[in-house]
C-alpha positions as CSV (number, residue, x, y, z in Angstrom):
1,M,7.3,7.6,3.8
2,A,9.1,4.2,3.6
3,K,7.0,2.8,6.2
4,I,4.3,1.6,3.9
5,K,5.2,-1.1,1.3
6,K,3.6,-3.0,-1.5
7,G,1.3,-5.7,-0.2
8,D,0.5,-4.0,3.1
9,T,-3.1,-3.7,4.2
10,V,-4.0,0.0,4.8
11,Q,-7.1,2.0,5.8
12,V,-7.9,5.3,4.2
13,L,-8.0,8.2,6.8
14,A,-9.2,11.1,4.6
15,G,-11.1,11.7,1.3
16,K,-14.1,10.2,-0.5
17,D,-13.1,6.7,0.4
18,K,-12.6,7.3,4.3
19,G,-12.8,4.2,6.2
20,S,-12.2,1.7,3.5
21,T,-9.5,-0.8,3.6
22,G,-7.4,-2.5,0.8
23,K,-4.1,-3.8,-0.2
24,V,-1.2,-1.5,-1.5
25,I,-0.7,-2.1,-5.2
26,A,2.1,0.3,-5.8
27,V,4.2,2.9,-4.0
28,N,5.8,6.0,-5.6
29,R,8.5,7.4,-3.4
30,E,9.2,10.5,-5.5
31,T,5.6,11.8,-5.4
32,G,4.8,10.3,-1.9
33,R,1.7,8.5,-3.2
34,V,0.4,5.0,-2.9
35,T,-2.1,3.0,-5.0
36,V,-4.7,1.0,-2.9
37,E,-6.8,-1.9,-4.4
38,G,-10.5,-0.7,-4.7
39,V,-9.9,2.8,-3.4
40,N,-10.0,6.2,-5.2
41,R,-11.4,4.6,-8.4
42,V,-11.6,6.9,-11.3
43,T,-13.0,6.6,-14.9
44,R,-10.4,6.9,-17.7
45,H,-11.3,7.6,-21.4
46,T,-8.9,5.7,-23.6
47,K,-8.6,6.1,-27.3
48,A,-9.7,3.2,-29.4
49,G,-7.0,1.2,-31.2
50,E,-5.8,-2.3,-31.8
51,S,-3.5,-4.4,-29.7
52,G,-0.8,-6.6,-31.0
53,R,-3.1,-9.6,-31.3
54,G,-5.7,-7.6,-33.2
55,S,-8.4,-7.0,-30.7
56,R,-10.0,-3.8,-30.2
57,T,-9.1,-1.7,-27.0
58,G,-10.4,1.6,-25.7
59,G,-13.5,3.2,-24.1
60,L,-14.1,3.7,-20.5
61,I,-11.7,2.1,-18.1
62,V,-12.3,2.2,-14.3
63,Q,-9.0,2.0,-12.3
64,E,-7.4,3.0,-9.0
65,A,-5.7,6.4,-8.8
66,P,-2.9,7.0,-6.3
67,I,-3.6,8.8,-3.0
68,H,-1.2,10.7,-0.7
69,V,0.6,8.4,1.9
70,S,-0.4,10.8,4.7
71,N,-4.1,9.8,4.1
72,V,-3.6,6.0,4.8
73,A,-2.6,4.1,7.9
74,I,-1.4,0.5,8.3
75,V,-4.0,-2.0,9.7
76,D,-2.8,-3.8,12.8
77,P,-3.2,-7.5,12.0
78,S,-4.5,-8.4,15.6
79,D,-7.5,-6.0,15.8
80,K,-8.0,-4.8,12.2
81,K,-7.8,-1.1,13.3
82,P,-5.3,1.5,12.0
83,T,-2.0,1.9,13.8
84,R,1.3,3.6,13.6
85,M,4.5,1.7,13.2
86,K,7.9,1.5,14.9
87,T,10.9,-0.7,14.1
88,R,12.6,-3.0,16.4
89,V,16.3,-4.2,15.9
90,E,16.9,-7.9,16.2
91,T,20.3,-9.6,16.0
92,V,20.2,-12.7,13.9
93,E,23.1,-15.1,13.4
94,R,23.7,-15.9,9.7
95,D,26.8,-17.8,8.4
96,G,28.4,-17.7,11.9
97,R,28.2,-13.9,12.0
98,Q,25.8,-11.5,14.0
99,K,23.7,-9.4,11.7
100,A,21.2,-6.7,12.8
101,T,17.8,-6.7,11.2
102,R,14.9,-4.3,11.5
103,V,11.5,-5.6,12.1
104,R,8.4,-3.5,11.6
105,V,6.1,-3.5,14.7
106,G,2.6,-2.1,15.3
107,V,2.4,0.6,18.1
108,R,-1.1,-0.4,18.9
109,S,-0.5,-4.2,19.9
110,G,3.3,-4.7,19.7
111,K,3.0,-7.4,17.3
112,D,5.0,-7.7,14.1
113,L,3.5,-6.5,10.8
């Protein structure tokens, strides 16, 4: 679940938008859902009212709805196809100390994500 982060480019694997790609806008860890830009767009009816500046709001708003994280896969930057992900541990020297950091790597090409 924690493999997909905000800002990742993902491809939809199932549902009405299958095959489409987009950037992750938000990740909800509690529900296991991600919101992807331009994917799973729904129409919301909002009540008319006034904003703080006095402008009228309300009507029909089209926005993205979250989809389950199992229905998306990260896109490999080298060949633009969906891939799985693994982590590689690297040791980096900071302030004279060795520190282990994890790097996300695409299984398909072996390149960093």
